[in-house]
ROMI-473738 format. One line per 8 residues: number of its first residue (from 1); their letters; for each residue x, y, z of C-alpha. Coordinates in steps of 0.25 Angstrom, whole numbers. Each point is the difference from the previous one (the first is absolute). Example, Ala and Ser with C-alpha at 12.3 -4.5 7.8 and 13.67 -1.06 7.14 Angstrom:
<atoms>
1 = as = 49/-18/31; 6/14/-2
</atoms>
This chain:
<atoms>
1 = xxxxxxxx = 707/478/254; -1/-13/-6; -13/-7/3; 7/-13/6; 6/10/11; -14/6/3; -5/-14/3; 12/-4/8
9 = xxxxxxxx = -2/13/9; -15/-3/1; 2/-14/6; 10/5/9; -10/11/5; -11/-10/1; 9/-10/8; 4/11/10
17 = xxxxxxxx = -15/4/1; -4/-14/3; 11/-2/11; -4/13/7; -15/-4/-1; 3/-14/6; 9/5/11; -10/10/4
25 = xxxxxxxx = -11/-10/0; 8/-10/8; 3/11/10; -14/3/1; -3/-14/3; 11/-2/10; -5/12/8; -14/-4/0
33 = xxxxxxxx = -4/-4/14; -5/-14/1; -12/-3/9; 2/-15/6; -12/-6/7; 2/-8/12; -8/-8/11; 4/-8/11
41 = xxxxxxxx = 6/-14/-3; 10/-3/10; 11/-4/-2; 0/5/-14; -6/14/3; 0/4/15; -5/14/4; 6/7/11
49 = xxxxxxxx = -5/14/2; 3/7/-12; 10/-10/-5; 0/-13/-7; 10/-11/1; -1/-15/-5; 6/-9/-11; -9/7/-11
57 = xxxxxxxx = 5/14/5; 15/-6/-1; -3/-5/-13; -5/13/-6; 12/8/6; 9/-9/-7; -7/2/-13; -1/15/2
65 = xxxxxxxx = 16/1/2; 0/-2/-16; -14/6/-3; 4/13/8; -15/4/1; -7/10/9; -11/-7/7; -10/0/12
73 = xxxxxxxx = -7/-11/7; -15/1/1; -7/-9/11; -13/-8/-2; -7/-6/12; -4/-13/-8; 4/-8/-12; -13/2/-7
81 = xxxxxxxx = 2/15/1; 15/-1/-5; -4/-9/-12; -11/11/-4; 10/11/1; 9/-7/-10; -11/-3/-9; -5/14/0
89 = xxxxxxxx = 14/6/-3; 0/6/15; 14/-5/1; 11/-3/-9; 3/-13/5; 0/-9/13; 12/-9/5; -10/-7/10
97 = xxxxxxxx = 2/-15/-1; -12/-2/-10; -2/-13/-6; -2/-2/-15; -13/-6/-4; -8/-1/-13; -11/10/6; 10/10/4
105 = xxxxxxxx = 7/-1/-14; -12/5/-7; 0/13/8; 15/3/4; 14/-2/-5; 11/-8/8; 15/0/0; 8/-12/1
113 = xxxxxxxx = -2/-8/13; 9/4/11; -4/-10/10; -6/-14/-1; -9/-4/12; -13/-9/3; -14/2/5; 0/-7/14
121 = xxxxxxxx = -10/-4/11; 0/5/14; -8/-6/11; 0/-2/15; 8/-11/6; -7/-11/7; 6/-9/11; 2/-15/-3
129 = xxxxxxxx = -8/-3/12; -12/8/-5; 2/-6/-14; -1/-14/6; -13/3/8; -6/8/-12; 2/-13/-9; -5/-9/11
137 = xxxxxxxx = -13/8/2; -2/2/-15; -13/-5/-6; 8/-9/-11; 7/-7/12; -13/-2/8; -8/-4/-12; 10/-11/-4
145 = xxxxxxxx = 0/-6/15; -16/0/0; 0/-7/-14; 10/-10/5; -8/-3/13; -13/-1/-8; 7/-11/-9; 5/-7/12
153 = xxxxxxxx = -14/0/6; -6/-6/-13; 9/-12/-1; -1/-2/15; -15/0/-1; 0/-9/-12; 8/-10/7; -9/1/12
161 = xxxxxxxx = -12/-4/-9; 6/-13/-4; 6/-3/14; -11/4/10; -6/-14/-1; 12/-9/-3; 10/7/10; -8/6/11
169 = xxxxxxxx = 13/-2/10; 8/11/-8; -11/8/-7; -12/1/9; -14/5/-3; -5/14/-1; 9/13/2; 10/-7/8
177 = xxxxxxxx = 2/-10/-12; 1/12/-10; 11/6/8; 7/-13/1; -1/-1/-15; 6/15/-1; 12/-4/9; 3/-12/-9
185 = xxxxxxxx = -1/8/-12; 10/11/6; 10/-11/5; 0/-6/-14; 2/13/-7; 12/3/9; 6/-14/-2; 1/-1/16
193 = xxxxxxxx = -6/-14/-1; -3/-2/15; -8/-13/-4; -11/3/11; -10/0/-12; -1/-7/-13; -11/-3/-9; -4/-15/-1
201 = xxxxxxxx = -12/0/-10; 3/-1/-15; -7/14/-2; 8/6/11; 13/-5/-6; -2/5/-14; -3/14/6; 12/-1/9
209 = xxxxxxxx = 9/-4/-12; -6/12/-9; 3/9/12; 14/-4/2; 4/3/-14; -8/13/0; 6/4/14; 14/-1/-6
217 = xxxxxxxx = -3/10/-11; -8/9/10; 11/0/11; 10/4/-10; -8/12/-6; -3/4/15; 14/0/4; 4/8/-12
225 = xxxxxxxx = -12/10/3; 4/2/14; 15/2/-3; -4/11/-10; -10/6/9; 11/1/11; 10/6/-9; 3/15/3
233 = xxxxxxxx = 0/3/-15; -13/-6/-3; -2/-1/-15; -14/7/1; 7/12/6; 12/1/-9; 0/10/-12; 6/-6/-12
241 = xxxxxxxx = -5/10/-10; -9/12/-2; -13/-8/0; 2/-5/13; -1/14/6; -15/-2/-2; -1/-6/14; 6/12/7
249 = xxxxxxxx = -5/14/3; 10/7/-9; 5/15/0; 9/7/-9; 4/14/-4; -9/8/-9; 4/1/-15; 13/-9/2
257 = xxxxxxxx = 4/-11/-9; -4/-10/11; -15/6/-1; 1/-2/-15; 4/-15/2; -11/-3/10; -11/7/-9; 6/-9/-12
265 = xxxxxxxx = -2/-13/8; -14/6/6; 5/-1/14; -9/7/10; 9/11/7; -1/14/6; 10/11/-2; 7/9/10
273 = xxxxxxxx = 9/12/-2; 14/-5/2; 8/-11/7; -1/7/14; -15/-2/-1; 1/-15/-5; 9/-4/12; -10/7/9
281 = xxxxxxxx = -11/-8/-6; 7/-13/2; 3/4/15; -15/3/2; -4/-13/-7; -8/9/-10; 7/-8/-11; 7/-14/0
289 = xxxxxxxx = 10/3/-11; 6/12/-5; 5/0/-14; 10/10/-5; 14/1/-4; 9/-9/7; 12/9/3; -10/11/6
297 = xxxxxxxx = -7/-10/8; 14/-6/6; 4/15/3; -12/4/7; -1/-12/9; 15/1/4; -1/16/2; -12/-3/9
305 = xxxxxxxx = 7/-12/7; -12/-9/-3; 8/-12/-3; -6/-8/11; -14/3/-4; 0/1/-15; 7/-8/-11; 2/2/-15
313 = xxxxxxxx = -2/-14/-7; 11/-6/-9; -10/-2/-11; 1/11/-10; -13/3/-8; 6/7/-12; 14/7/-5; 0/15/0
321 = xxxxxxxx = 9/9/-8; 1/14/6; 2/12/-10; 0/15/-1; -13/4/-5; -4/11/-10; -12/6/-6; -4/-6/-13
329 = xxxxxxxx = 8/6/-12; 11/5/9; 14/3/-7; 7/-1/13; 0/-15/0; 10/-1/-12; 8/10/7; 1/-6/14
337 = xxxxxxxx = -1/-16/-5; 15/0/-4; 5/7/13; -9/-9/8; 6/-13/-7; 15/6/3; -4/2/14; -4/-14/2
345 = xxxxxxxx = 14/-4/-4; 7/8/10; 7/-6/13; -7/11/8; -14/-5/-4; 4/-14/3; 5/4/13; -13/7/3
353 = xxxxx = -9/-12/-4; 9/-9/9; -2/9/12; -14/-1/-2; 0/-15/-1
</atoms>
């Protein structure tokens, strides 16, 4: 047989052998039973007895229609336990709504995001009446009033010093005269202008002129201060950013991306097991604010019908990207990623997200 035919048959046999090997390897990989780690994260993962439902479960079922893998769910009681199980290869992946962060990317692998969310703030609702009263009795408001009374007294006393000898009819002697000076100073500041008292000496009139101009500035500042203090959303109680959380007693879920954010900004906080404990902490006033994933906060408050007691603020602290999570170096990521991306484009998935929203 010519040598060229020998080489030809050799390459044909080699090609067939590679195809058979590839087919066998692919079959083995497809029959391998995947272990998927889960923990409670409603409405994404909801545990009902031995069964699981939720948006993340639905996304995996859509992905697995094409993947056709055998799998089993493994439940963990906390997020920290789940993350540790993924990192130590105890599970093959997790479909929980786990936020991609820089710290986590050093230890874990992530798929393409399948849901975009935000870190939110939950707190107890306060009545408008209580807000008004709280602001009225606040030390800032009371101290401003005391300072104003002190300034009124000083100018009233100065006028009395000049007028007590030259204008005894209107500014008498002793304590009575000082109180009359205080009355004149208050009337002048408020521009009421009764005209029952007025300085006649040169010194008294100079003090009066200075006080008139100062009073215009002070009364404007006082009016603005009172309006601010009586506003339900006092600027001192608003949360405009992460740094503002320093004024509150903060709770968050341990090992969550919210905790990473709080630690990054050096915000004092304490950790709890899950969203249920966080809501309980707000109700018991053990925490002033509970920082966690916004969809989970809203779902838990709605599920427990606590809308009259608790609220989730409109302010978002950061944007979150939920992804499937894998142990470091896992080859499943490249296999699942294209299927997940295709799933996100389907009408069925968009309908599921619409129903959730």
